[in-house]
Every structure is written in C-alpha cells, then in structure tokens.
C-alpha positions in Angstrom: 0.1 0.0 0.3 1.1 3.7 -0.7 1.2 6.0 1.6 -1.1 8.8 0.8 0.9 12.0 2.2 3.6 10.4 0.2 1.9 10.8 -3.6 0.7 14.5 -2.9 1.0 17.7 -4.7 4.7 18.6 -5.0 5.5 21.4 -2.8 8.4 24.1 -3.0 10.5 22.3 -0.5 9.9 18.9 -2.3 11.9 20.8 -5.2 14.3 22.4 -3.0 15.3 19.0 -1.4 15.3 17.2 -4.8 17.4 20.3 -6.1 19.8 20.2 -3.2 20.3 16.1 -3.4 21.2 16.6 -7.2 23.3 19.6 -6.3 25.1 17.6 -3.6 25.7 14.9 -6.0 27.1 16.7 -8.8 29.9 18.7 -6.1 31.2 15.3 -5.4 31.3 13.6 -8.5 33.2 16.8 -9.6 35.3 17.0 -6.2 36.2 13.4 -6.5 37.1 13.9 -10.3 39.7 16.6 -9.6 41.4 15.0 -6.6 40.9 10.9 -7.7 40.6 11.1 -11.3 44.6 11.8 -12.4 45.5 9.2 -10.3 43.1 6.8 -9.4 40.6 6.6 -11.6 39.1 3.4 -10.3 38.1 4.6 -7.1 36.7 7.9 -9.1 34.8 5.6 -11.1 33.6 3.6 -8.0 32.5 6.5 -6.5 30.6 7.6 -9.7 28.9 4.1 -9.5 28.1 4.2 -5.8 26.6 7.6 -6.2 24.2 7.1 -9.1 22.8 3.5 -7.0 22.1 5.6 -4.0 20.4 8.2 -6.3 18.5 5.7 -7.7 17.4 4.3 -4.2 16.6 7.5 -3.3 14.3 8.1 -6.6 12.4 4.7 -6.5 11.2 4.9 -2.8 10.5 8.8 -2.5 8.6 9.1 -5.9 5.4 7.9 -7.7 4.0 8.1 -11.0 0.4 8.6 -11.7 -1.3 6.5 -14.8 -2.3 9.1 -17.6 -4.8 6.0 -19.2 -6.6 5.9 -15.6 -5.1 7.9 -13.1 -4.3 5.5 -11.1 -1.0 6.1 -8.7 1.6 3.6 -8.5 5.4 3.0 -7.5 8.4 1.2 -9.2 10.7 -0.5 -7.6 14.7 0.2 -7.2 15.4 -2.1 -10.3 12.9 -1.3 -12.2 14.0 3.2 -11.3 17.6 1.7 -12.5 16.5 -0.2 -15.7 13.6 2.3 -16.2 14.5 3.2 -19.7 15.2 -0.1 -20.7 12.4 -1.6 -19.4 
C-alpha cells in the first residue's frame, strides 16, 4: 500500500530537497574527479557508481507515478527505476 501523504502534490520543499540532493551529487562528482581521476581513476569510478546507485534508491523510495490513462498511482522498484529507459 502506498502512503497517501507521500503521493501528494509537489511542494516548494520537495523541489528544494530534490535540487539539494542533485547538487550534492554533482559537487561530489566534480570534487572527486579533481582529486581521484588523475591517479586513482578506479576509485573515482567507484564513487560515481555508488553515487548513481544511491540516487536511484532514493528516487525509487521517494517518487510515485500516475497513469495518464486511468489515473492510478503506482510506485516502481529500485531495479525498475534503474533500468527505466531499458524496461
């Protein structure tokens, strides 16, 4: 069952929170590329992979979708969220 409060209208707070999380990911990616990419590219790649996985997990837990045809609310799993464009 979905939490009705979770599927409410998008608020300014939701936009700020999402923006903050994305900016944090971008900042960590940029800083880690400066310090890790030249000498330890494999650690940089690990930071990127872990960051993307954390973003996908966060997205799957915090977003729901509404079917444009019937209007039903549904959630997707982390795997479906990760493979979204493919599945």
